[in-house]
N, C-alpha and C positions, 0 to 999 in steps of 0.2 A: 547681293546674292550672286553666286556664280551662275554663268549662263547654262552650264550643263547640270541639270537637276537629276540625272539618272543615278540610280544607286550603284555603287561599286559591286563587283561580283562577290566580294567577300570583305568582311571587316578586317582591316589590316592589324587590329589589335588582338581579336579573339578568334578570327577565322570563320565566324558565323556567316553562312551564305545568305546575303540580304536579298538577292534576286528572287528567292522563293517567296518572300513576304510581299514583294511588289506584285507578284502574279496572282495573289489571293483575291477572290471577289469581295467587294464591299458588302457588308450586311445592310439589308434594307432597314430604314428607320422604323421603329415600332409605333404603330398608330394607336394612341391611347383610346381613340374613339371606337376603333374596331374591338378592342378588348372590352370596352364597356357594353358593346352591343351583344356580346356572347352571353347566352342565358346561363345563369348560375345553376350549378348542379343541385337538384332537389335533395333535401334531407330525407331520411327514412320516414320520419313522421309526416312530412308533406306529401311524399310520393305514395305512401301506403295508408297510414292511419287517418289522414285528412284529405284523401284524394277526392276531388270534385270533378265530375265529367264536364267536358266542354259545353254540353247541353244537357239539361235536366228536365225530364218530362214532367210537366206541371201536375198531372194527375198523380203520378208517383210521389211527388213532393208533398201533396196534401195528404196522401195516405200515410206517409212517414210522420207527419205532424199528428195525425189521428192515432197512430201506433204509440207515439211518445206520450200522448195524453192518457191513453188507456193504461199503458204500462206504468206510468207514474202513479196513477190511482191504485193500481194493483200492488205496486211496491209499498205504498203507504199502508195498504191493508195488511200486507205481509209483516211490516214492521209493527203494526198495532197488535197483531195476533201472536207475534213471536216474543217470548220472554225466556231465554235459554236458562236463566237462573232458576226458573220454576218448571223447567222441562217442557215449555210450550213452543211449538214450531208452527208458524203460519205457512201459507202457500201450499195448500193441499194439492192443487193441480200440478204445480211444478215438481212437487215431491214424487208424484206418480210418473212424471216425464223422465226424471233421472233414475228412478228405482230400477227399471230394466237394465240400464247400463251398469248400475252398481252390481246387480246380481250377475250379469254377464262377466264383469271383471273378475269375479272369483273363479270362474271357469277358465278365462283366458290366461290368468296368471298362475293357475294351479301347477303347471309343469316346473315352476321356478321355486318350489318349496312352500312349506306351510305358511311361513311369515308373509311371503309375497302373495300367496293366495288370499290371505285375510286382508292385507293392505290393498290388493288389486281391486276390490269393490270400490273403494274411495278413489283410487287412481283412475279407474275407468269412467266414473261419473264426472270427474274433472276433465278427462280427455275428450269427452263428447263435445262440450261447447268449445274447447280449444281447437279441436280438429275442424269443427264447423266454421269457426271464425277464420282460421287460416285458409281454409278452402275458399271461402267467400272473398278473401283478400286476393289470393293468387289467381283464382279462376275468373273472377268477375270484377275485381278491383272495387268490391262493394264494402266501403268503409262503414256505412250505416249498418249493414247486416252484421259486420264484425263487432260493432258497438253493442248490438243486442245480444250477440253471443257472449260477450264479456259480461253483460248484465246477468245472463243465465249462469255463467261461471260464478258470479257473486252469490247467487242463491245456493249453488252447490256447496260453496264454502260455508254459508250459514248452516246448511244441513249438516255439514261435517262438524261444525262447532257444537251444534245441538247433540250430535251423536257422541262427541268427545265428552261433553258435560255429563251425559247420561251414564258414561262409564264410571264416573265418580259418585253419581247419585241416581242409581237405576230406577226408572219409573216409566220408561217408554214402552211401546208395544212393538214387538218384532214381527217380521214377515210371517213367521210360523204361528202367530196368534198368541204366543206367550209374552208375558211382560219381561222386560230386560233383567229383572231380578230373579226370574225363574229359569233362565236359560244360560248355558255356558257358551252360546254361539255369538255373544256380543263382540263385534269387531274390535272396538277400541279397548274393551277390557283385556282382550287377548293381545292386542298390539302394544298397549302400555305395559302389560305384564312382561312381554318379551323385552321391552326397552328398559325395564327396571322399575322398582317400587316408587322411585321419585316421581315418575310420570303419572302413575295411577293415583298417587296421593294428591296430585295437583290437577287432576283431570277436569274438575269443575272450573277452575280458574282458566286453564288453557282453552276450554270450550267457549267460555264467555269472550275471551280475546279473539279467538278465531271467528266467532259469530259476528263480532263488531267489524272485523276486517271484511267479512262477506257483505255486510250492510254498506260499508264504504265503497266496495267494488260495484255493487248494484247502482249506487248513486253516481259513481264515476261513469258507468256505462250509459246511463241516461244523459248525463252531462255531455259526454262525447257525442252521442247521437244528436242532441239538441244543437251543439255547435256546428255539426256537419250540415244540418238543415239550414241553419243561419247562413253558412257559407254558400250553400246551393242556391239561395234565393236570387243571386246575381246572374245565374245561368239558366233561368227557366225558359222552357220552350213548349210550344203547343204540339209539336210533332211527336207522335207515339213511337217513332224510331229514334228519338233523341238519345237514349241510353243503350241502343242495341249494339254499339261497337265498343262499349266500355271495356269489356274483357280483352279486347284486341289492342288496346292502346299500349 
């Protein structure tokens, strides 16, 4: 090898200034161990839907188990008493919970025209558990509370399925005390009429399908909550302040 290892000022063939490359700093070697130590970015599901606090207050954990047991029993009772095909709807208490939101929806959506005013009742009753669940996730990172809100949304969908079915086979009682066969204020008779005769002719089938979807959603909400409780058992703490900082994480 020649004694002088210095680069020439420029390549004699192409004129490229080689001295510039000689002055560039060398890149530090990548340490694979450092890359492995960096925490992987959490997915949306892990960060929000399955969020588990670093410490879970033991008393709250047992209350969540109790809530799941009670709501599971209540859900089975609702399923037992609900037979949309015959116009039966269980869950009297939950029906009373969502009814004010349904009626308020008609007023809220009134400025957007007659069709939206009629549809607004169903939209509002669904928006109630949706907004509740999103607020619990964003404000408190409360995935368990969001799971129960989703469970309530499932019942709201069952209620909608029952109402849709009743449009094709009127036999329910309306808020005004009249049967659905005696009044022209049936939401889904009017909605399906706006959308075309095809929908009204198939209202009973559509209602049964929507009702089954609502049942699946209620079961999914309970399953979501049960899985969260199972995840939380690894982080139990006896401190009553264990979950006080959850919303600030």
